[in-house]
C-alpha positions in Angstrom: 27.6 57.4 12.7 24.7 58.0 10.4 22.3 57.9 13.3 23.9 60.9 15.0 21.9 64.1 14.8 24.4 66.4 16.6 24.8 69.8 15.1 28.4 70.8 15.6 29.1 74.5 15.1 32.6 74.4 16.3 34.9 74.0 13.3 37.4 71.1 13.7 35.4 69.2 16.3 33.7 66.8 13.9 36.6 64.3 13.7 36.7 64.0 17.5 32.9 63.6 17.7 32.9 60.9 15.0 35.5 58.9 17.1 33.2 59.1 20.2 30.2 57.9 18.1 32.1 54.8 16.8 33.8 53.7 20.1 32.3 51.0 22.2 30.6 52.1 25.4 30.9 49.1 27.8 30.1 51.0 31.0 26.3 51.5 31.4 24.4 53.3 34.1 21.8 51.1 35.8 19.6 54.1 36.6 19.1 55.5 33.1 21.1 53.2 30.7 23.4 56.0 29.5 26.7 54.4 28.5 30.3 55.5 28.7 33.7 54.6 27.1 35.5 54.7 30.4 34.7 53.6 34.0 35.5 57.1 35.4 32.9 58.6 33.0 30.2 56.3 34.5 31.4 57.0 38.1 31.2 60.8 37.7 27.8 60.4 35.9 26.3 58.5 38.8 26.4 61.6 41.0 23.5 62.9 38.9 21.4 60.1 40.5 22.9 60.0 44.0 23.1 63.7 44.6 26.6 63.2 46.0 28.7 65.8 44.3 32.0 67.2 45.4 32.0 70.8 46.5 34.5 73.6 46.8 35.6 74.3 50.4 36.2 77.9 49.6 32.9 78.9 47.9 30.6 75.9 48.2 30.1 75.5 44.4 29.2 71.9 43.6 30.5 69.8 40.7 29.6 66.5 39.0 33.3 65.6 38.5 36.1 65.8 41.0 38.4 66.8 38.1 36.2 69.9 37.5 36.4 70.8 41.2 40.2 70.6 41.1 40.3 72.9 38.1 37.9 75.3 39.8 40.0 75.4 43.0 42.9 76.8 40.9 40.8 80.0 40.7 40.9 80.5 44.5 44.7 79.7 44.6 45.4 82.2 41.8 47.3 79.5 39.9 47.5 80.1 36.1 49.8 77.5 34.6 48.8 77.9 31.0 50.7 80.8 29.4 50.3 82.3 26.0 53.6 82.1 24.1 52.7 85.2 22.0 51.8 87.7 24.7 52.5 86.1 28.1 49.0 86.2 29.4 48.2 83.3 31.7 45.1 81.2 32.3 44.0 78.5 34.8 42.5 76.2 32.3 43.8 75.0 28.9 40.5 75.7 27.2 40.8 79.3 28.2 44.2 79.5 26.6 42.9 77.9 23.4 40.1 80.4 23.2 42.6 83.2 23.9 44.8 82.1 20.9 42.0 83.1 18.6 42.8 86.7 19.4 46.2 86.2 17.8 45.1 84.0 14.9 41.9 85.8 14.1 40.1 82.4 14.1 36.4 82.5 14.5 35.4 79.1 15.9 31.7 79.5 16.5 29.4 79.8 13.5 25.7 80.7 13.5 23.6 78.0 11.8 21.0 80.6 10.8 23.1 83.1 8.9 26.7 81.7 8.8 28.2 84.6 10.7 31.2 83.5 12.8 32.3 84.5 16.3 35.4 84.1 18.4 33.5 83.2 21.6 30.6 80.9 22.3 28.9 83.5 24.5 29.0 85.9 21.5 27.3 83.3 19.3 24.7 82.6 22.0 23.8 86.4 22.3 23.7 86.7 18.4 21.3 83.7 17.9 18.7 85.8 19.9 18.5 88.0 16.8 17.1 85.1 14.9 14.9 83.6 17.6 13.4 86.9 18.8 14.2 86.0 22.4 14.4 89.1 24.6 14.9 87.9 28.2 16.3 91.1 29.7 13.5 93.5 30.6 13.8 97.0 31.9 12.2 97.3 35.3 11.3 101.0 34.7 9.5 100.9 31.4 9.1 97.2 30.5 11.1 97.3 27.3 12.8 94.0 26.6 16.3 93.3 25.1 18.2 90.3 23.7 21.4 91.2 25.5 22.1 92.3 29.1 24.6 94.9 27.9 21.9 96.5 25.7 19.5 96.7 28.7 22.3 98.4 30.7 23.0 100.9 27.9 19.2 101.6 27.6 18.9 102.2 31.3 21.8 104.6 31.4 20.8 106.6 28.3 17.0 106.7 28.8 16.4 106.6 32.5 19.5 108.3 34.0 19.9 110.9 31.1 23.4 110.0 30.2 24.4 111.8 26.9 28.0 110.7 26.0 28.0 112.0 22.4 28.8 115.8 22.2 28.7 117.9 19.0 32.1 119.5 18.4 30.4 122.4 16.6 27.7 123.5 19.1 28.2 121.5 22.3 24.8 119.8 22.2 25.0 116.3 23.6 23.1 113.1 22.6 22.3 109.7 24.1 23.2 107.8 20.9 25.9 108.3 18.3 23.3 108.0 15.5 21.4 111.0 17.0 24.7 113.0 16.9 25.3 112.1 13.3 21.7 113.0 12.4 22.0 116.3 14.2 25.3 117.2 12.5 23.8 116.4 9.1 20.5 118.4 9.7 22.0 121.4 11.5 25.6 121.8 10.6 25.9 120.5 7.1 24.0 123.5 5.8 26.2 126.0 7.7 29.3 125.0 5.7 
């Protein structure tokens, strides 16, 4: 509808979203007046107010919907009924299989609203957006330097605080913490030797 202000970054989801906005929502919550198209939607929503949420008997994780609990329990049983026709890899949820298909199709479903760059996975987009927002929630406990991604913090810790030097010069054997340092070394030291 024209009143909707949702920003959909997943390509192909707009049609489904428009249908949701135009459907009638006859089931309303008496606590917060949120409305739903189906009675089961209202019933699962009410657990937000009552605090009664189904929980997993194996790990204790709690869910707002019984259907989500059932899907979760497949993890503990090792059941993976959704199989990729192209490579045979199996998944326990259809959404996981759909995301996996993008590996074969090259489809990039998640687009950054700041720069237009596309990503295969939602988590990749979430990490990328921090480049634009300046958010750096991962802080090194040894030196206080902050990073946008947890993986960058781990790499920083290994290279700076443990002394890991995985890049070795083939010409002289010197090793470096970063590939860029090896390239600079090769340029400065060995390019003049040849």
